[in-house]
C-alpha positions in Angstrom: 165.8 61.1 68.3 166.4 64.2 66.2 165.9 67.4 67.8 162.8 69.5 67.1 161.6 73.2 67.3 158.1 74.4 67.7 156.6 77.5 67.2 154.1 79.4 69.1 151.4 81.7 68.0 148.7 83.4 69.8 144.8 83.8 68.8 141.8 84.8 69.7 138.6 82.4 69.2 135.2 83.8 69.3 131.4 82.2 70.2 128.4 83.1 71.0 128.0 80.2 73.1 130.9 79.5 75.4 134.4 79.9 76.1 135.1 76.1 75.1 133.6 76.8 71.5 135.6 80.0 71.4 138.9 78.1 72.2 137.8 75.3 69.8 137.1 77.9 66.8 140.8 79.0 66.8 142.1 75.5 66.6 139.8 74.4 64.3 140.4 77.5 62.0 144.4 77.4 62.7 144.5 73.5 61.7 143.2 74.3 58.2 146.5 76.3 57.2 148.9 74.8 59.8 150.3 71.5 59.8 151.6 69.0 63.1 149.7 71.3 65.7 150.7 70.2 69.2 149.3 72.2 72.1 146.8 74.6 72.7 146.8 76.9 76.0 143.9 78.9 77.2 145.7 82.0 78.7 142.9 84.4 79.1 139.1 84.3 79.2 136.9 87.5 78.5 133.6 88.3 77.4 131.9 91.2 75.0 129.0 92.7 77.0 126.2 94.8 75.4 123.1 96.2 77.6 124.3 94.1 80.7 124.0 91.0 78.6 127.2 88.6 77.3 127.3 88.7 73.5 130.5 87.2 72.7 132.9 84.6 74.3 136.5 85.3 73.6 139.2 82.7 74.3 143.0 83.9 73.8 145.0 80.9 73.2 148.6 80.0 72.5 149.0 77.2 70.0 152.2 75.3 69.0 153.2 73.6 65.8 156.1 71.8 65.0 158.6 74.1 62.7 159.8 73.2 59.4 162.2 75.2 57.4 161.5 75.9 53.9 163.9 73.9 51.3 
């Protein structure tokens, strides 16, 4: 089996609906420019509050993908 290397980046997704949707938004956006996504780990959840109401859910995630060297 060949050895592999994975890169990990941190992203913040947002949603007006839920933390789950915020995390999914980050993964979906990343998948449009990154290949071979492997694992997404939610590391922090928070909310933006205005006037005592939740306006925005935020999910900070760590996302790993297979690292490929450029030729």
